[in-house]
C-alpha positions as CSV (number, residue, x, y, z in Angstrom):
1,M,-4.5,-23.8,-1.0
2,T,-2.8,-20.7,-2.2
3,D,-2.4,-17.7,0.2
4,V,-4.3,-14.7,-1.0
5,S,-3.6,-12.6,2.1
6,P,-1.1,-9.7,1.9
7,L,0.3,-10.5,5.4
8,G,4.1,-9.6,5.4
9,V,6.6,-7.1,4.2
10,W,6.7,-6.3,0.4
11,T,8.8,-4.2,-1.9
12,G,7.5,-2.7,-5.1
13,T,6.8,0.1,-7.5
14,V,3.8,2.3,-8.0
15,S,3.4,3.8,-11.5
16,H,1.6,7.1,-11.9
17,D,1.8,10.1,-14.2
18,G,4.4,8.6,-16.4
19,K,6.8,7.7,-13.6
20,A,7.4,4.9,-11.2
21,D,8.4,5.1,-7.4
22,E,9.7,2.4,-5.2
23,F,8.1,1.5,-1.9
24,T,8.3,-0.8,0.9
25,I,4.9,-1.9,2.5
26,S,3.8,-4.1,5.4
27,F,0.5,-5.6,6.1
28,T,0.0,-6.8,9.7
29,L,-2.5,-9.3,11.3
30,D,-4.4,-6.5,13.0
31,G,-5.4,-4.9,9.7
32,V,-2.6,-2.2,9.7
33,V,-0.7,-1.2,6.6
34,T,2.5,0.9,6.7
35,S,4.5,2.2,3.8
36,T,7.7,4.0,3.2
37,T,9.2,5.6,0.0
38,R,12.2,7.8,-0.4
39,V,10.1,10.9,0.0
40,S,7.2,9.8,2.2
41,G,5.8,7.5,4.9
42,G,2.4,6.5,6.1
43,R,0.0,4.3,7.7
44,G,-3.6,3.0,7.2
45,D,-5.7,-0.1,7.1
46,W,-6.3,-3.1,4.9
47,S,-9.0,-5.8,4.6
48,A,-9.5,-8.9,2.6
49,D,-12.5,-9.3,0.2
50,E,-14.6,-12.5,-0.2
51,D,-13.3,-12.9,-3.8
52,G,-9.7,-13.4,-2.8
53,S,-8.7,-9.8,-3.4
54,F,-7.7,-7.3,-0.8
55,R,-7.8,-3.5,-0.5
56,Y,-6.0,-0.8,1.4
57,T,-6.0,2.8,2.1
58,L,-3.3,4.9,3.8
59,R,-2.1,8.5,4.1
60,E,1.5,9.2,3.4
61,E,3.0,12.4,4.8
62,F,5.8,13.9,2.6
63,T,9.2,14.3,4.2
64,P,9.6,18.0,5.3
65,G,12.2,20.1,3.4
66,L,11.9,18.4,0.1
67,G,9.6,21.1,-1.4
68,L,6.7,18.6,-1.7
69,P,3.0,19.2,-0.7
70,G,1.7,17.9,2.6
71,F,0.4,14.4,2.0
72,V,-1.0,11.9,-0.4
73,Q,-4.2,9.8,0.3
74,I,-4.0,6.4,-1.4
75,S,-6.7,3.8,-2.0
76,I,-5.7,0.5,-3.7
77,S,-7.6,-2.7,-4.7
78,A,-5.3,-5.6,-5.3
79,R,-4.8,-9.3,-5.8
80,R,-1.9,-11.5,-4.7
81,D,-0.5,-14.2,-6.9
82,G,2.0,-16.3,-5.0
83,E,4.9,-14.0,-4.0
84,T,3.7,-11.0,-5.9
85,Y,0.7,-8.7,-6.0
86,T,-0.8,-6.2,-8.4
87,G,-3.4,-3.5,-7.8
88,T,-4.9,-0.3,-9.1
89,G,-6.4,2.6,-7.4
90,N,-6.2,6.3,-6.8
91,A,-3.8,8.7,-5.2
92,T,-4.7,12.2,-4.3
93,V,-2.1,14.8,-3.4
94,H,-3.1,17.4,-0.8
95,A,-1.5,20.6,0.6
96,P,-0.7,20.7,4.3
97,D,-4.1,22.4,4.9
98,G,-6.0,19.6,3.2
99,T,-6.6,21.3,-0.1
100,R,-6.7,18.9,-3.0
101,L,-3.9,19.5,-5.4
102,H,-3.8,16.6,-7.9
103,S,-5.5,13.2,-8.3
104,T,-4.1,10.3,-10.4
105,T,-4.5,6.6,-11.2
106,A,-1.9,4.3,-9.5
107,L,-0.7,0.9,-10.7
108,V,1.0,-1.1,-7.9
109,K,3.3,-4.1,-8.3
110,G,4.8,-5.7,-5.2
111,A,7.0,-8.7,-4.4
112,L,7.1,-10.5,-1.1
113,L,10.2,-9.6,1.0
114,S,9.3,-11.4,4.3
115,A,6.6,-13.4,5.7
116,V,8.4,-14.5,8.8
117,G,6.0,-15.6,11.6
118,I,3.1,-14.9,9.4
119,D,2.2,-18.6,8.7
120,L,1.2,-19.3,12.2
121,L,-1.3,-16.5,12.3
122,R,-2.7,-16.5,8.8
123,D,-6.1,-17.9,9.7
124,K,-6.7,-14.9,12.0
125,A,-6.3,-12.2,9.3
126,P,-9.1,-9.6,9.0
127,H,-11.9,-10.5,6.6
């Protein structure tokens, strides 16, 4: 059976507004997702869907001192295919006070970097 769970550490790109940004993202057994880019980092949650897809939401805070707004709220629906995954969703940029500044569609492509120790715990992943 092919694994459809995103458990592990992934690297990839998110395409939005005519540009692409690199990221590293991890999905843990307890349903936590964490992400880092060169300008932000964040945390959220993920869950598996019955159709074999998965979804995640997270809030990434922009690194202070770079002249960027406060944070971006991200929501992605994705599907794993072996050691890659693709997904689409929305990213909404907010000012530090929470004011919505910009919303865009995001296309995400990831490649599995590490699944060390995941095989033993796979059956206990969130559903």
